[in-house]
N, C-alpha and C positions, 0 to 999 in steps of 0.2 A: 722427260724428267725420269731419273733413276728411281725405281720403286722404293718408298719409304724415305727418300732423301728430303730434308727440310730445305729445299733450294730457294724457297720464297720467304723464309723467316727474316732474312736481312732486307727484304724489300717492304717498303711502306705500302699498306693496303690503300686502295683508292679511297678518297674522301667520301663519296656516296655510300661505300660499303660500310666504313666505320660509323658514319652517322646513322644509317639505317639500323645497324646492329645495336647501337646504344640506345636508340629511341624505342625500338621494338622491346628490347630487354627491360627498359624502364616501364613500359606499359604492362608487360607480362608480370613484373614484380608486383605491381599494385593489384592485379587481378589474383595471382597465385596465392599470395600470403594470407589475407583475411579469411577466405573461404576454407582453405585447408586447416588453418589453426582452429577455426570454428568446428570443423569436423572432428579434429583431435579432441577438443574440449567436450563435444557432445558424446563421443564414445567413452571417454574416461569417466566423465560425470554421469552419464546415462540417466537423465532425470526420470525417464518413464520405464527403466528396467527392461528394455527390449532390445539393447544393442550389445549385449555380452553373448557373442558367439564367435566361432572360429572365423567365419567370413568377415565379420566386422572388425576382428583383430587384424585381419589382413588388409582391410580398407584403411585402418589406422596406420599400419605400416606404410601403405601407399601415400596416405595424407602427410605422414612425417617426412617421407623422402621428397614429396613435391613442395612441402613447406621449406625444406632445406634448400631446394632449387630457387625458391623465391626469396629466402633470407640470405643465402651465401652466393650462389652461382650467378643469379641474374644481377645483383648489385655489383659483383666483381666484373661481369661483362660490361655494365654501364660504365664503370670507372675505367676499365682497360681501353675500350673502344673509343671513349670520349677522349682519353689521352692520346690514343693512336691518331684520332682525327686532327688533333692539335699538334701533331708530330713531336710530342713529348717522349722522352726515352722510357720505354716500357718493355723492351725485349728481354731484359733479365728477369722479368716477373711473369713470363708466360706460363712457367710452371704452375703458378697459383691458379690461373685461368683453367688450364688443362686438368689439373688435379681435381678442382671443385666440380668441373663439368662432368668428368668421367665418373667420379664417385657418386654424385646425386642422380645422374642419369641412369647409371647401372642399377642402383637401388630402386628407382621408379619403374624401369622396364621389367626387372626381375619380380617386383611386387605384383605387376600385372599378370605375369606368367603364373605366379602363385594363386592369384585370385581365379584364374582360369581353371587351374587344377582343381580348386575346390568346387567350382561350378560343374566341372566335368564329373567329379565324383558324385555330386548330388543329383544329377539327372540321368546318368547312364546306368545306375544300378536299379534292380527291381525294388529294392528297399532304399530309403533315404540314407545315403552314406556320405559323410563330409569329413573333412580333416578335424580332428580333435583340437580343442584350444591349446593343449600342450604342443601338438604338432604345428599348429599355426605360429605359436611363439617361437618354436625352435626353428621353423622355416624363416621367420623374419630375422632372427639372429644370424643365421647362415647367410642371408642375403646381404646383410650389413658387413659381415666378415669379408665376403667376396668383393663387395663393392668398394670397401676401403683398401683392399689389397691390390686390385687390378690397377688403379692409377700410378702405382709406383713403377710399373713397366715403362712409364714415360721416360724415366731417367736413363734407361738402357736402350729403348727403341726409338724415342723421339714421337712427336705428335702424330705424323701421318701413319706410321706403322701401327701405333696404338689405336688410332682411329679405325684402321683396317681390322685389327684384332676385335675391337669393340663391336664392329658392325657384323662380323662373322660369328662370334661367340655369344653375343648378347642379343642383338637386334634380329638377325636372320634366324637363328635358332628359336628364338621366341615366336617370330612370325610363323615359323613352320609348325610349332607347337600349338599355336592359337588356331591356325587353319584346321589342323587335325581335330582339336577340341570342337571347333564349330561345326564341322561335318558330323561327328559323333553325337554331339548334343542335339542338333536338329533331328537326326535319325531317331534318338532315344526318346525325344519328346513326342514325336509322331507315333512311335510304337507304345508308349505309355497311354496316349490318348485313346488309341484303338482298344487297348486292353481295358481301359476304364469303361469304355462304351459297351464292350462285349460281355464283361464279367462283373464289374462292380455295380453297374446300374445306377441306382439313385443314392448311393452311399456318398453323402455330401462331404463327410470329413476327408476321405481320400481324394475326392475331386478338388477340394479346396487346397489340399496339400500339393497336388500336382500344378493347380493354377498359380500357387505361391512361387513354386519353382520356375514355372514358365515365364512369370512376369520378372523375377529377379534375373533370369538368364537374358531375357529380352533387353533389360536395361544394361546389363553387363555387355552384351554383344555390341552395343553402341561404343563402348570403350574399345573393344577389339577392332572395330571398323575404322575408328578415328586413328587408332594406333598404326594400323596399316597405312592409312593415307598420309600420315606424317613420316613413318619410319622408312617406307619404300624409297621415296625420293631422297631421303637422307642417306640411305645405303648407296644409292647410285651415285650421289655426289662424292662420297668416300671413295668409291672405286674410280671415279674420274680423277680425283686428286692423286691417287697412288699409281694409276695406270696410263693416264694420258700423257704421252711423251712430247706432244706438240702444244699443250695448253700454256698460255701465258700466265704470268703470276697474277694478273688481274682476274682471270678465270679461277685460278686456284683460291685466291682470297675470297672471291664470291661464293664459291662452293663450300669453303671452309665455314663461313659465317652462316650461310643459308642452312647447312646441315645442323649447325648449332641450334638455330632458331626453331627449325622444325621440331626437334626433340623438346625444346622448351615449351613450344605451343602445345604439343601433346600433353606435357606435364600440367600445364595450366588448365587444360580442359577436363582433366579426369574428374574433378569435383562436380562439374556440371553434368557430366554424362552419367555419374552414378549417384552419389549421395544426395545431391540436391533434387533428384527426381523420385526419391523414396519417401513415402509418407511416414515411415518410422523416424527417419532423420528430420523431416520437417516438423514433426511432433516435438522432437528433442530440441530443435533450434527454437521453437515457440515457447518452451519452458525456460530457456536460457535467458531470452531478452524480450521485452514487450513488444519492440518494433517487429521482431521476427515472428512473434505470436500473431500479431494482426495480419502480417504477410502470409503466414501458414494458413490462418483462416480463410483468407480469400482464395488461396490455392485449393484448399479443401472444398469450398463452396463450388468452385469452377469445376473441380473434378467430379463432384457428386451430381451436378447439373448435366454433365456430359456422359456419365457412366451409368450402367444398370446398377440397381441397389445390391449391396453386399451384406450378408448377415452381420449384425453388430458384433457377435462373439468370434468373428473370424479374425485371427491375429496374424496378419501377413508379415512374414520376415522382410519381404521386400516387395512393396507394391508401387509400380510406377504410376 
């Protein structure tokens, strides 16, 4: 296959491929939409007045991007691949599938990179240093401008070349950035802990501040790990699509759809890896709806029974 050539566009995908993609996309849609919309509502309403921070604004941007994936991209995938399975003429509408996929996926991936940057600034400085709210909003706007612009390359490059560009400019660079942040964050937390033990002694306020940052970072590192697990195979498949000269169209179609699904699975998991693990969000969810209130109480009782006591006046920004 010639690099970037859409040689399999005129070949119908195998029936199992289309059915698998449409069914998984439908399931992911049901998972992705409600939770991310609830996160958006919780941050905007902020019933307990504890979610107005730069980091939570970036979480809001991630939740908005993932909500668009569930509201737009995944339903489009269900419709397109269901039609493909029934051999209905859909080739002329592939641009809609590709545009929605690249726009929402780019916004989601770059939002994770922005969140990692905030974590990096928070825990690698001797004093607590984070993005300001204005910087977080500006970064969110820039992310959406870039995410809405990138997909238009499809009309000049085609899908396979654009997927290659997406993998190298968005996914791989983000992975490199996250690995760098991960190493620096772990080293910085270790150094801060030693400093606390040697200098600060029993100053509980500073210790609680460090614990807060450590817990928030631990939660967020789960997102980074899952991002790597989903993104690395997706990048490999994009390279196979573009560089494998002996691969059949069956292999190309499977790689095309699986790399879609891996990115969508990552987007649907973000809510569970971060917001749903944090007590501040659980408290907000409990204030929003009575059912979530009883669920939050059960989770709190379970956490209290398994964890050592924490002073009542400690206000953790992110407690797993």
